[in-house]
N, C-alpha and C positions, 0 to 999 in steps of 0.2 A: 726662540725669538721672544722678545718682550711683549707681554700682553698690555693693552691699554687699560686705563683706569675703569673700574666698575663699581657701581653701588653694591652694597652688601646683599641687598635683597631684590634686585630687579628680576622680574620674570622675563628672561632674555634668551633668545635662541643661541645655539652654539653650533659649530660645525668643526669637522676634523682639521681644517686648515687653521690659520691664525685667527685669533680672537678679534683682530682689527676689522675683519670683514663682517659687518653687522647685517642682519636680515630684518625685514619688517615683520609685523605680526602675520601678514598674509602669507609669508614664505616659511612659517615655522614648520620644522620637522623634528622628529625625535632623533635620538643619537644613533638609531639603527636604520634611519632612512624612511621609516613609516610615518604616516600622518599621526601626530600626537596631540593635535589641538583638542580633540574631544576628550582626551584623557587628562590633560594637564591644565587646561584653561577653561573649557566650557563648564558651567555649573550643571548640576543634575536637573533633568526635566521635572517639572512639578508633577505630583501624583494626579492620577485621573480623578480620584475621589479622596476626600479627607479621611474616609473610613477604611482605606485600603489596608489589608492585613499584611503581616510579614510573609515573605515568601518562604517556601519550605527550605529546610537545611540543604546546603549544596551537596551535590552527588560527590562521592569519593572516587568513583571510577572515571579516570580521565577520558576513556573512550566513549563514555556515556554522556559527556557534558558537551552540549552544542556550543558553537562559537557565540551564538546569540545570548546564551545563558552566561557565559564568561563575561561578555561585554555589556550585559544588562545593567541598568541603573541599580544602585544599591537599594535594597528594601528599606523603607523608613519605618520608624516606630508607628504602630497604629494610632491614628489621630481621631479625635472626636469630631462629629459632624460640625461643620462651619467653624472649626477652630482657627483662629487667626494666627499668622506667623508671628514670631517674637518681634516686638518693636525695637527700633534702634535706640539705644539709650540716649536721651537728650543731654545727659551730663557729659557725654563724650563729644559734644558739639557736632553730632551727626543728626541732622533733622530731616524729616520726611519731605521729599521733593517729588515733583512730577517725574515718574520714572522715565519718561521719554526725553526729558531735558538733557540727560547725560549723553544721549546718542549724538547730540549736536553740541558737545562740550566746546567751550571757547578754545580756539587754537592758541598755542603758546609758542612764541618765537624768541630767539635770543634777544635779551634786553628787556623782555617783559618781567614784571615783578609779581611773584606769587605771594598772596596773603600779606601784601604791603611790606614784605620783609625779604623774600628770597629772589634775587636777580638771576634770571636764567642765563647761563653761559653757553650751554650746548646740550644736545640730547645724548645720554649715555646708552640708552637702549629702549626698545619698545616691543610690545607683543604681549599676548596673554591678557592680563588684566589691565594694563595701562602703559604709561610712559614714565621713564626715569630721566630726570634732568640733573646736569651738573649746575649747581647754583652757588652764588656768593651770599652769605648771610650779611645783610646790611647792618645788623646790630653789632657785629664784631669783625667783619671782613673775612671770616673763614669760609673755605669752600666745603660744600657738603652735597649729598644727593637728596633730591626730593622726588618721591614717587607719587604719582597721581593716577587715580583710577578713572578710566573712561568706560563706564558700564554700557552694555548694549541696550537697545531700546526694548520696551515692554516690561513684563513682570520680572525678567531676570536681573534687572538693575538692582533690585533689593538684595539678591543673593551676592552679587559682586561687592556691593558696599559692605555687607556683613562680613564677607571673607576678608576684605581689606581691613576692616575694623579689628578682626581677630588677629591679623598679622601685626597690626600696631600694638594690640594688647599683649601679644606674645613677646614682641621685642621689648616692650616697656618693662616686662617682668624679668628680663635677663640682663645680667651684668657680668660678662665673661670676655677675656681678651680675644677669644676666637669667634665671637659673635658680635655683629655690628651693634652699636648703641643707637637707640631711637632718641631723637632730640626734640621733635615737635610733631604735633598732630592737629588736624582741623579739617574744615570743609569750606570750599569756596562757594561764592554766591551762585555759580552755575550748577551747583549740586554735586560736584566731584570732590571727594575727600582726598587729602594729601598726607604724606608722612615724610618728615625730614629725618635723614639718617647720616651718620658719619660716612665719609667717603673713603673707600679703601681701594687698594690696587693689587695686581698680581696676575699670574697666569692660571688658567683653570686646570684642574686635574685632568680634565678631558684632553687638553693639549699635551700635558706632560706624559699622559699614558702612552702617546704615540712615540715618545722619545726613549721608551724602555729605561726609565729612571732606575737607579740602583737602590738596593735594599735600605741603606741608612736613611735616604730621603723618604722612602716609603714608610719606614718605621716612625720617623718623627711626624710625618703628616697624619698617619693613622692615630698616633698617640694624642695629638692635639684635637683631632675630630672626636675621639672618644671622650676627651675632657670636656669639649663643648656639649656633647650629647648628654653627658652625666649632669651637667649644670641645668640644661633645659628639662630633662626628664624629671629631675628633682623638683621642678616647679610646675609639673603637670603638663608639659608641652612636648608633644611628639612632632618631629619635623614633617614626616610623611612623604617627602619627595627628595630624599637624599640621592645624589648621583654625581658623577665626576664634574659636570659643568656647574654644579652648585657648591664647589669647593675651590676657592682661590688660594694660591700659595704665593706669598709675598717675600721677596728677598730683602733682608735688612743687614747692612754691612756690620760685621763684627758680632752678629748674633745668629742664632738658629733661625731658619725660615719660619714665618708666621702663617698659620692657616686661618682662613676666614670661611666659615660655613654660611652659605647664602640661602636666600629665598625661603623665608618662613611664611610665605603667602598661603601655603596650604597647611600651616601648623595647626595641629589639633589640640585644643586646650582641654585637658582632662580635669583641670581645676582652675580657679580664677583667683588671683591674689588681690584683686580690688576689694576694698572694704566698703560694703554697701551701707554701713552706718554713716558714711561721710555725706552721701548725697542721695541715697535711695536708688541709685542706678542698679539695674539687674546684673547679676553675674553671668558671664558667658557660659553657655552650656557646651558640653562636648558633643559636637555633631560632625562627624567625619564626612568628607565629601565623596559622593559616589564616583568611582573612577579616578580619584586623585592619585597622582603618581605617574611614573614613566615606565612603560614596558621595558623589561630587562632589569629593572631595579625595584620592582614592587614585590612586597612580601606576599606569600600565599593568602594570608588573612585579608589583605587589601583586595587581592584579585577576586576572592570569593565573597567579598562584602561581609566578612565576619567582623563587623566594627567593634563588637565587644571584646575581640581579641587584639585590637590595635593598642599596643603599649610601646614602651621604649624599645622592646625587643624587635618591633617592626623596623625601626631605624637601623638596628644592628644587622638585620637581614640585608638591607640596602648596602650597608657598609661592607658586608661579606661579598656582595656582588662586585663592588668597587675593588676590593682587595684581591679578589680572584682575578680580575682583569689585569691588575698591576703585576701580579706575581706570575700569571700564566701567559700574559701577552695577548689574551683574548677573553671575552666574556664567557661565563659558564654555559650559556645557551645563545644560539643565534636564530634568526628567522624574522618573519613579519610580526607585526604587533600582536595579532591574535594568537599566533603560534607561541610567541614568547610568553604571553599570559598563561596559556595552557600548560606549558612545560614548567614554568616557575611554580604553578599551583600544584602540579601533581607528580612531575618526573623527578627521579633521584638526580641529584647534582653530580655530574661527572667528577671523578676524583681529580683533584688539582695536581697538575704536573708543573713543577717549577721551571720557568723559562729563564730565570735570572739566578744569580748567586744569592741564595736566601736559606735560612735555617729550615731543616725538614720539619721542625715542630710547628712551623707556620701552617702546615697542611691540616692537622687536626683542629687548629684554631679557626681556620676559615670554614672547615666542615661544620663546626658547631654554630658558627654565625649563620650558616645557610640551612640549619635544621628547618623542616617544614612547619613544625609546631612552635609557636613563640616560647612556650615554657621549656622547650628543649634547648633553647639558646641561653645566653646569659641574661638573667633578669635585670641586672643593673649594668649600665655602661661601665661603671668603675670596676666591676668584677672582670669584665672583658679587658679593661685597661691593665689590671694587675697581671692577667695572664699574658697580655701583649708585652708587658715590661720584661718578662722573662726572656723575650727574644731580642732585647735591645743589643745592638752591636757593641762589642767591647769598647770601641772608640768611635766617636763621631767626628767627621772631618771638620777642620777649622774653615776650610773653603769648600763650599758645597758645589758639587759638579752636576749642574743642570742648566738648561737654557736661561740666559739672563732675563731677569724679571724687572718689572717697573718698580721704582723706588717710591717711598712716600713723598720725597721731595719732588718727584716728577709730577705728582698730582697737582701740586700748587703751581707748577710752572707750565701747565698745559695751556696751549694757545687758545684764545677765545675764537669763536667762529665769526665774529663781527667786531667792529670797533667797539671799545668799551663805552659804557654809558647806558642808561636805561631808556626804554621807549616811554611814550606817554602812558599814563595810568589807564588800565582797563578795568572798569567796575566789576565785570564778571569774574575777574581774578582776585578781587578783594575777598577777605575772609567773611564767611557768613556770620550772622549774629551768634555769639557763643554763650553757652551757659557756664562753661569752665574752660580756662585757657590751656592751650597746648596739651601736654600729656598728664596734667594734674589728675584728670578723671580716670585715667586708665593705668597709671603707674602704681605699683603697690606702695604702701606706706613705707618710707625709708626707716631702717633700723639703725639708730645712732646711739652711742653710749652703751650702757648695760654691759660693760666689759666683764665685770665681776660675776654677774649672773650668768653670762654666756660661758664663762670659764667653768663655773660650778656644774652647769648642765652638761657641757662637753665632757668633763672629767667623769661624771657618773656614767654616761653612755660608754665612754672608753673602757671603764672598769668592767662594765657588763660584757662588752665585746671581747675583752681579754680574759674573761672568766674569773675576775677578781670579785670577791664578796658574795653576797646573797644572790640567788637567782632572780629575785624580784626586788625592784626599787620603786619607791613612790616619791615624787616631788610635787608639792602643792605650791603654785604661784599665787600669792594672795596680794591684792591691791585694789585700789578704787577703780571704778568703771573707767575704761579708756586709757589706763596708765601704760598699756603695752604688754600685758601678760600674754595675750594670744599671739602677738607678733613675736615674742620670745619663743613660745612653743612652736610656732610655724618655722622660725629660723632653725630651730633644733631639728625639726623633721626634714627640712630641706638639706641641712648639712649632713645628717646621717644617711639620707638617701643618696646624696651626691657622692659620699664616701663609699657607698655600697656596703655598709656594715650592719645596718638594721633595717627592718621593714616597718615604715611608719604607717600608722592607722589613726585617722582622725575621727573621734566620736564626739558629736555635738549634742549638748543637752540644753534645749531651749525651754523657757518657761511655758510657752505655748507649743505643745508637743507636735511633732510632725511624724509622718510615717517613716522617715529616714533618719530619725534621731538615734543616738546611741551606737552600739556596736553594729547594728544592722546597716546603718548608713556607711560606717567605716568599711565593712566587708563588701557591701555592694559597690562602693567606689573602687576598692582595691581590684575587684574582679571586673569592673566596668559594666556592671549589671543594672545601673540606674534606669536605663530605658530599654531593657531587654525583656522579652516575654518569658513565661515560665518554662516552656519546652526548650527554648534555647539555653536557658540557665542549666537545665538538667543535662542536655547534650554536652555543654561546655565542661561541666564538672566531671562528667563521666570520663571525658578525655583528659582533663587536667589532672585528675586524681588517679588516672590509669586504672579504672575499675573494669574488671573482666566481666564477661557475660554471665559467668557462673558464680560471681561473687555477690550473693544476695545481700549479705551484710553491707558491703560497700555501696550497693545500689540503694539500700535503705538510708544510708547516710546522705547520699546525693539527694534523694527525695526530701529528706528532712531539711537539708540546707536550702533547697529550692523553696520549700514551703515557708521557711523563715524569711527568706529574702523577697519572695513574691507569692504571698498567700493566695490561694484560689478562692477561699470563702465558700459559704454554703455548707450544707451537711456533708460529712466526710464520705458517705456512701455515694453522693452525687458527684464527687470530684472525678474529673477525667484522669485516666492513668497516663502519665507522661513517659518520656523515653526511658526513664529508670525502670519502668514496669511495676512500680510500687507506689501505693498511696501512703502518705505520712501525715498524721495530724499532730500538731503541737498541743496535745491534750492537757498538759500540765506545765506549770512554770519550770519544773525540773526537766521535763523533756526539752523545752526551749533552751534551757541552759546547757543541757547535754549537747544539743546541736551546735550552739554558739561556740562552746569550747572545742568541739571536734573541728569545726571550721577554722578556728584560730590556729589549732595545731597544724592543719593543712597549709594555711597561709605561712606559718612560721617555717615549716619544712626544715627544722633544725637551726634556723637563724633567729637571732634575738629580735623581739618585737618592741616597737616604740609606740605606746598609746598616748595620743594627745586627747585628753578628756576635757574638752572645752566647756566652761561654765558647769562644772560637775556639781556645783551647789544646787542646780535645778534637778538633779537626779533624785529619784524616789528611793524608798527603803530597799526595794527589790534590786535596784541597780547597785547599791553599795554592798548588799549581801552577795550579789553575783561576783563582784570583784574580790571580796574576801574569799569566796569559794575558789575562784581562780588562783588566788595566792596560796591557799591551803592545799589544793589538790593538783595543780598543774606545775609541780616543782621542776619538771624536766624541760619546761619551756622558759627561756630567759625573757623577762619582760621589764621594761622601764615604763612606768606610768607617770605622765606629766599632766597634772590637773590644774585648771585655772579656776579661781573663785573670787568673787567680788567681796570686798570688805563689808559693804552695806548689806549683803545677803547672808553673811555668816557671822552676824553679831552673836555675842556670847549668850547662850541659852536657847538659841533657835534650833529647830530640828536639823536644819542643814549643817549648822556648826557641830552638832553632836555627831552626826553621821560622818562628817569629815574627820573629826577627832578620833572616832572609833577606827576608821580605816587607817589613819596615820599610826595609831597605836599598834594595830595588828601587823602592819607592814614595816613598822619602825621607820616611818617616812620622814622626809626633810621638808620643812616649810621655808620658802624664800619670799620675803617681803619685797614686793616691787614698788619702790618709792617713786614719787613724782620726779620728773627730770629737773636737773639744774637749769637755771635760765639760759646759760650759754649753750647747753646741749639742746634745749628746745629750739633756740634760734638756728643752730646748726641743722636740725631736722627740717625746719621750715625752709631754709635756703636750699637744702637738698631736694625738697619737693618742687620748688618753683623759684625762678630768679625774681625775688621780691625786693622792693626797695626797703631801706632800713626802717622807715617809719612803720610800714605794715608789719615787718618782722617783729619790731619791738612791741607793737600793740597786740598782735596775736599771741606772742609769748606771755605778755602780762595777763591777758584774759584767761589763758589756759591754765595758769598756776602750775605749770609742769606736767599737765596732762596731755600727752601727744595726740590722743583722739580729739580732744576738744580743740586743740590748736589747729589740726587739719580741718575739722568741721568749720572753724571760723573762716579758713581760706575758701572753702566751698560755699559758705553762706555769702561771702562777698562776691564770689564769682557768679553764683546763681542769681544774685540780685543785680547783676550787671554793673558792679562797682569796681571792676578792675580794668585798667587800661595799660596797654603795652607802650612803653616810651623808652627809647635809648637802651634797648636790650633788657629792660626789667619791667616787672609788673608793678603798677602803682595804684594805691587806694586813696581816693580823695580825702583830704583832712576832715571834711564835715562828716564823712562816713566813719572814719576812725573815732570821731568824738561821739557817735551815736551809741546809746545804751544798748547792749546786746539783748536779743530776744530770749524769752524763756523757752524751754523745750515744748511746753504746751502750745505756746504761740506759734512756734515753727510748724507743729503738726496742723494747727488750725489754718495757718496760711496755705499749707499744701492742700487741705481739703477744700478751702474756699476757692482754689483755682479751678475746681470742678464746676461746670455750669450748675446754676442753682437747682434746676429741675432734676439733677441727678445726684445731688449731695447725699440724699438719704440712702442711695445705693451704697455709699461708702460705709455708713453706719450699719446697714443691713449685712454687709459682707463680713463684719466682725463676728457675726454669729456662726460662721462656717468653719472656724478653726484656723490653724496656721498654714494649712495647705488646702487650696481651694480648686475644685474642678470647674471648668468653664460651664459645663452643662448644668451643674447645680446652681452656679451663680446666675445663669440666665433664668432658670426656673424661679429662683427667689426674687429677682428683680421684676420679672413679669408679673408674679403674683402680688407684688406691691403696687402695680399699676404704672410701671415705667417701661419704656422701650429698652429691651435688654442690650441690643448691639451698640447704640450710641452711648448708653450708660457705661458699658464695659470699656469702650474706647476712651471715654472721658476719664475713667479711673486710671487707665494705663497712661494716658498723656500727662496726668497730674502726678504720676508715680505713686499713687495710693496703693495700687496693686502692681506687682512686677511679674511679667511672664517668665516662667521657669522652663517650661518645655511645652510641647504641643498640648493645648487644652488645660494647662495647669498654671496656677498663680500662687504667689506667696506675698507676704508683707515685706516692705523694705526694712522694717525693724519691728520687733515684737512690741515695742513701746507704743507704736502707732495703733496697733490692734487693741492694746490695753486702753489707750486714750479713747478710741471710738467705742469700746465696750462700756467704759464709764459713762460716756455721753448717752448711750442707749439706755443704760440702767435707770436714768432719771427722766426719760421721756414718758409722758402720760400714756402714749400709745405703744409702749414697749412690747406688750403681750402680742400684738399683731405681728411684729417682726420675729419674735421667737417662735411663734406657731408656724409662720411661713417658712422659717429656716428648717424646722423639724420636718415639714412636709417636703421641702425641696431636697433635703438630704436623702429622701427615698430614691431619687434618681441617680445617686452616686453609684458608680460601677461596683463599689465594695460596700453597698448598703447593708449587707448581711454580716459584715465583720464587726467585731467587738468595738473597734475604735469609732466607727460611724454610728453604731447604735448608741454608744455612750454619748456622743455629741448630740444626737437627737434627744436622748433622755435629759441631758443638761438643759437644752433649750426649752423643753416642755416644763421642766422644774422652774426655770426663770419666768416662764409664762404663767406660773401658778397652777398648771395642770398636773398636779402631783399624781393623781390616780391614773390618768392616761400614761404618764411617764413610767409608773410602776408596772402597768400591764405590758407596755412595750418591752421593758427589761425582763419581766417574767417569761414572756413569750420567747425572747431570745435565749434565755437560760434553758427553757424546756427543749428547744430545738437543739441547743448545744449539748445538753446532757443526754439526749437520745443517742448521741455519737460520742465524740471525745469530751472529756470533762476536765475543767480547769478550776479546781476548788478555790485556790488562792485568788485567782482573778475574779471568781464569782463573789467572794467576800468583799473584794475591793469595789466591785460594781454595786453591791447592795449598800455600801456605805454612802453612796450618792443620795439614798432615800432616807438617811438618818433624820429622825425627828419630823418627818413630813407625812407619815401615814397613820391611819387609825383603822379600827375595825377589821374587816375582812382583808384589806390590803396589807395591814400590818401583820396579820396572821400569815399571809402568803410570803411576806418577807422573812418571817421567823422560820417558816418551813424550809425555804431555800437556804437560809443560814445553817439550819440543822443538817441539811443534806451535805453542804460543803464541809462543815466541821467534822462530820463523821469520816469523810475521806482524808482529812489531815490529822486524824487521831485525837481530836478534842471531843472525846465521847461524852464526858460529863456535861459540857456546855451544850452539845448537840441534843442530849436527852432533855435538858431543861427547856430549850427552845422548841423542840418537837412537842412536848407536853403543853407548853404555852400556846402554840399554834393550834393544836388539837382542841383545846378548851375554847378558843375563840371561834373556830369553825363550827363547833357544836352549838355555840350560842347563836351563830348566824344561820344554822340549819344547812350548812354546806357539806352534804354527805360525801361527795367525791373527795374533797380535800381532807375530811376526817379520815377517810380510808387511806389516803397517802400518808398521813401522819401515823396511823396505826402500823402500816407497813414499815415505816422508818423506825418507829419505836421498837417494833419486834426485832428488826435487824440489829439495832443497838443493844437490846437485851441479850441477844444471842452472842454478840461479841464481848459482852461483859460477864458471860458465864451462866446466864439464865435462858438457856436455849428453849426449854419446854414452854416457859411463860412467853417468850418471844414468838414461838411458833403459833400459839393461840391468838396473839394479836394479828399476826400476818394472815392467818386463816379468816379472821373476822373481816379484815380489809378485802380479802379475795372474794368473800361472799357479796360484799357491797358492789364491787366492780362487776361481778357476774350479773347481779340484778340490773345494773345500769348498762350492760353490754359494752363496757369500757375495755376494749381489747388491750390497749397499752397498760392500763392499770392491772388487768389480769396477768399479763405477761410478767410485769415487774414483781408482783406478789408471788407468782409461781416460781420464779427464779430464786427468791429469798426463801420461800417455804421449802422448796426442794433441797436447798443447801442445808437448812437446819435439820430437816429429816435425815439427810445423809449423815450429818454429824452425830445424830442420835442413834444411827445404826438401822433405821427403818428404810432399807434400800428399795424395797418394792414400791412403797408409797412415794419415795423420793424420785424414783425413775419415772413413774407415771406423771407426777406433778411437773417435773422438769421437761419431759417430752411435750407436755401441753404448752408450757411456756415457750419452748423452742419453736413450735409451730406458730404460735401467735407472733413472736418476734419476726419469723420468716414472712408471715403475711404482711407485716408492717414494714418489711425491708429494713430492719434495724440490725446491722451486722454485729454491733457490740453486744446487744442483748442476746442474740442467737449464739454468738461465740461463747458467752458466759454459760449458757445452758449446755452447749456441747462439751465444755470443759467439765462441768459438774457430772455429766453423764460419763465422761472419761474416768473421773475419779471413782464412780460406782463400779464400772467395769474393772478397774484396777484393783479395787478392794475385793472383788469376786474372783480375781485371778485371770480374767480374760484379757490378757495384756495386748494381744494383737488388736482387738477391737478398741481397747483403751487408747493405744497409740494412734490409731486412725481417727478416732474422735478428737483427740488433742490436736492432731495436725489439721483437721477440718476447722476446729475452733481457731487455730492460729491463722488459717487462711481468711476467716471472717474478720479477725482483728486487723490483719494486714489490709483487707479491703477498706476498713474504716480508718487505717493509719493509726491504730490504737496501740502504742508501743508497750504500755503496761500490760495489756492483754497478751501480746505476743510473748512477753517475758513469762507470764503465768503459764502459757501453753508450753514454753520451753522447759520450765521446771517440772511440769506434769510429765512430759516425755522423758525427762531425766529420771523421774520416779519409776516409770515403766522399765527403763534400762536397769535400774537398781533392783527391781523385783526379779528381773531375769538374770541377776548376778553378773551383768555386764558393767562391772564397777568402773572401769576406766571411762567408758562412754558416758556413764551417768555422772561421773565427777566432772568431765569436761562440760557437759550440758548444764550442770548446776552452777559451775563457776561462771559460765557465760551469762546465765540468767541473773546470778548474783551481781555481776558487774552492772547490768541494766538497772536492777533494783537499787543498787547503791547510787547510781547517777540520778535516778528518779526520786531518791529519798523516800522509798516506800517501805516503812518498817515491817509490815506484815510479810511482804515478799522477801525482804532481806532475811527475816527470821526463818521463813520456810526453807530458803536455800541453805542457810547455815545448819539447820536441823538435818537436812538431807545429807550434807557433806559430813556432819558429825556421825551419822549412821554409817555412811560409807567408810569413814575412818575406823570405826569400831569393827565393822564386818571384815575389813582388810588388815586389822591389827596395826593400823597407822594411828597410834594413840595420841601423838602430839597434834596431828591434824584434827582428830576427834575432839580433843580437849579445847583447842582454839575455837572451833566452830560451835561447840556446845556452850562455851562461855558467851560467845556473841549472841547466840539464839536466846539463851536464858535472860540476858540483859534486855533484849528487845521485848520478850514476852512480859517481863516484869514491868517495863515501861508502859506497855499497852494495857496492862491489867487483864491479861488473858489467862485464866486458870488452866485451860487445856494445855496451852503452850508452856506454862510454868511447870506443870506436872511432867510433860514430855521431856523437857530439858533436864529436869532433876533425875528422871529415869535414865537418861543418857549419862549423866554424871555417875549414877550408881553403877551402870554397866562398865564404865571406865574403871571404877574402884574395884569391881569384881575381877576385871581382866588383870589389874595390877596386884591382885591378892591383898586387897585392903578391906577386910570384912567389917571392921568397925565403922568405917566411913560409909560402906554400902548399907549397913543396918540403919545408921542415922538418916540416910537419904530416903530409905524405904519408909521409915516412920514419918518423915516430913511429907512424903507423897500420900500417905494414908490419911493425912489430915486435910488434904485438898479435895474439895467437893467438885466433881466434874460429872457431866451428864453424857459426854461422848463415849461411845462404846470402844472406840479405838484406843483411847488413853487407858481405859479400864483393862483391856486385853494386854496391852504392853506392860502395865503394872503387875498383873498376875504372872506373866512370863518372867519378868525380872525377879519377882519373889521366888519363883521356882529355881532360877539360877542361884540366888542367894542361899536357899535352903539346901540345894545340892552341894554347894561349896562348903556348907557346915556339916556335911555327912548325913543329911536327912533326906534320902531319895524318895521315900514314900510320901513325906510331906510335900516335897517338890512336885511329885506326880499329881497330887491333889490340886495344886495350883495350876498345873497344865490343863487338867480336865476342866477346871472352872473357866480358864481362859478360852477353851474351845467352844464353850457354850454362850459366851458373851453376846455374839451377834445372832444367836439362834442357829441357823444352818452353818455347818462347819466350813462350807466353801467360802465364807466371808471372813476376812481377816484384815487387821491393821497393816499399814505399809511396812512396818518393821517385823511383823510376825514371822514370815517365812525365814528370815535371816536368824532371828532368835531361836526358832525351832531347829535350824541347821546346826547352830552351835550346841544346843542342848542335846541333840542326837549323838554328839560325839562323847558325851559323858557315859559313865557306867550306870546302867539301869537294870532293874529286874526285867525278866523277859516280857511279862505282860505290859510293862510300862513302855519299853522300847517299841513293842509292836504297835501300841496305840499312837505313840509319837510318829513313827514312820508312816502309819496309815494316814494320819492327818497331813503330814508333809506330802505324801504321794497325792492326796486329793488336791492340795493346793498346787503342787507342781504340774500335775496333769492338766489342770485348768490353765496354768500359765502357758503351756506349750500347745494347747489345742487351738486350731484355727477356727474361729467363730465368725460367721458371716454377719 
């Protein structure tokens, strides 16, 4: 039977009989007979307190989950106390009204005119959120549907209005033949918002399902649904309530049936296409509705309120339920609403049994759609559509066999419900005063023209998808501000997502940095983690990445990714352990990059990535170096990078221009100049944005000079000034307004600030001190400290759109230029110091006050206030706390640059000391030595004994690393005596760790053991796991050198546990290579090789030269000991180059000795002799290198037929350490090789006795 006309998006009831029998909202039931109102219409109940925390993760045992838990409201993101809900953007013409007014909204009867434009003909449906009318547009005579929200009384009115606004925004972003088009939007004087949409007709899939339709019709319906979903998902919109009654099928003579996907009223926006630069209105945030959906069609992640897992795959689960019902003749599960929720959440879906003539391959397709985890379904709707295309019937009928459906012409001929003609005007149905007309404020900027640029971008991506050309491509879109570069990049991301061929990731680089800039924001958005707590992130990644309980390495990656996306802050040892069971600290820039690249590989999962690098010219040197590293090292991941850059910011000779040039040269990138639009194209864009009269179009195009952003800003400026009027179907701007000189940007900003009540305007200036992302509690503290009432001041800033609410308790600027403008104003105020000091104090209340970003913001404010010494002390205190745990030397050097030229005396000495500490860690030993000496001299002049001691310790460490261990040890011992006199426990522990290491290198094991054990106890008393772990590692090396391998292994493992407790990845790698040395000592060569390679990979990623060289040297020794000479030569060469670069004489000698041993193995005596002579000229103090040298000489002498001379070298080697139980790490293996040579009896007896002593120690279990 033919179904009557329906609007595309009415929230309308349905029932199993004909669609002509409508029900009112009071009679609504779900498709299974259960009450569904609470699940599909009612908004979530407000939280009892704003500080309510997230609920625990859902239980996985279905029997253990109570009905109340399944049906409970969704947990919300923890909110700060007294955080206000997001305001409704004024630019969308939705203004704040008394929430009780909507409860008595003006009744509308046929003949009434809505918004002075839409004459009501009849009611199409009602229920849920409001009423849908069939109307005639008086501007053009066409019929359309107008949906009007009737919110309930009380506080829930706000939620209803916001849901409706999101529906309008969702529809405005979509342009697809299977999705209705939005035509107008606004709010009536009685407070109710309305949305005008195209009118469509057809029978619902709910009706057709009862007719057992044939597979060809099912195939074409599902194909069109998937096409519509692909379009919506690519624009960040998840339907969230897909079910048979939300799908209309329309018959069109001579064509295939057309599907219309209905009801985006619950659409969940994961991103917002509106350009905030136009009017300052806030972007909609992704805030799923608790309980949204219909039992029987809700995905498990919806039922369990796992909103971070709601993606396009959520809609695919709903489609799987629909398809199961069509193919099987019944739903996968039946029962009451609560039972349906439980089984869909936890029970395995019964195997599909086809009830109609359909391909068997449809069964696995439906099974994948109904996977419990969203990542086990298809990620892109287009991927599912490609699989579905394989099931396409060989021929499709010319005449479709299903119940007759309403035709499009039937809609126009529908009989009115009363005599034609309008009733008298009703003032309450007139439009409310608007800031922007119709959909102008919520529709994304239209993309017109740019055909050549689009063709080039599409071709590059197609080549990448097809495996043509290099694995990485770079395109830089360069043009003036507002010319449409970002719109082009956005179009490309939408296109590739809709095609399902690439994974788009948007990384934004703003001049005023935010915590979600760069790849962090891109990854957090991809995973839907923007508003998710740390534990939830870890749980989600453990599942998504399929990490087993026994996979410690996989869990470490999860912890690292979670720390990157949601840092805990505070000292590493104080961090709570999350579901991964591992602490992870991003202690160096290299560690951070390692985590970023691993996360990107997981996102890719073998698919090409598309990076949209917006405003990349604002990125710093580390950002560009990171992309170059990705290009050089991630060759197995296909990536297209599309960067945008403004002409004015990349002028020739600027640092940004140089960085972009270097990146382009390295990646052989393409630069596309985005030119201003031609006048006619600009006019086309303006007409696509709004039905404007010709005079306004001409003037806006003339003023824009081809810049699309400026042209659209002009429309908004006219609208916001109340200078647009709707007349005869078009918007008109009065001639006197068109003739007025346009305002400058500064004047526009000032006019916005001047709309704030005078007593609160200084709050706007003060807010500029808090950065690009502002916490509500910090803003309140700042405003109160300046003598203003915080709450009305914040409301005033919101109403004037000086600050835009982003989420609960968070604000940002509508444009970074506004913050820059206010910052400039503050900098010339005579009382500016008061503002900066107040901001530095207020930032102490920030939830992440101990993180580097907030500390830097406080330091910058104190510097602006002229408080240079307090700023320095704040930074030095932060560095001290940070270096007691994880260490980030490059970030430390960047932090210290803030103080350049601002310090003198003792403060300057402290800065020099910290610079020296950081430079030692990055291998800049000469510079570090100079700065340490300079700092020490200044501290001596100031009589600061404590810091003199710190400098002595540092200088001693540097000397030992440069080959002067004895001299360095003396300096460290001097420092230790000072700290002991002052009872400075931390200073003692630091000195004891360094002194013990040097003593060990010099072969004084007894003294080293006592010194290090004392340091270990002091670090333990201070609860500093990194320091304690380093001491345990040193003790492990001593035990290893004495042959007590069992104890050595246990100490190294204990050290590793301490490093893991601190999240110190460099330390865990050091422990791993130490354990590999133990296995090497025990002749377990395969295990040693595996461990050394794993540690080397970590050191490579961390860019730690000393660790890399240590692993290469161990692998070279393993190669020599197992006669794998190619492997030995490769790693000896790598180690030698590293030691040469570091200027380490011990390492240079050790690597030359390995080259010599390779020459002896290959019977190259002349080369071996030359290398021995080179080693004899190297001055080393370490006993280990001396012993290895003497044993290599013995090997050489024996190869030349001089066994007695060789034996003399062996005897000398045995005495290097004193007691013969002590030996270098390669000594047992060299002795094993030498023992296989022909020796006089007395010689072989002495050699075997030494070997037995070492081997007995190796196998003895020592407690």
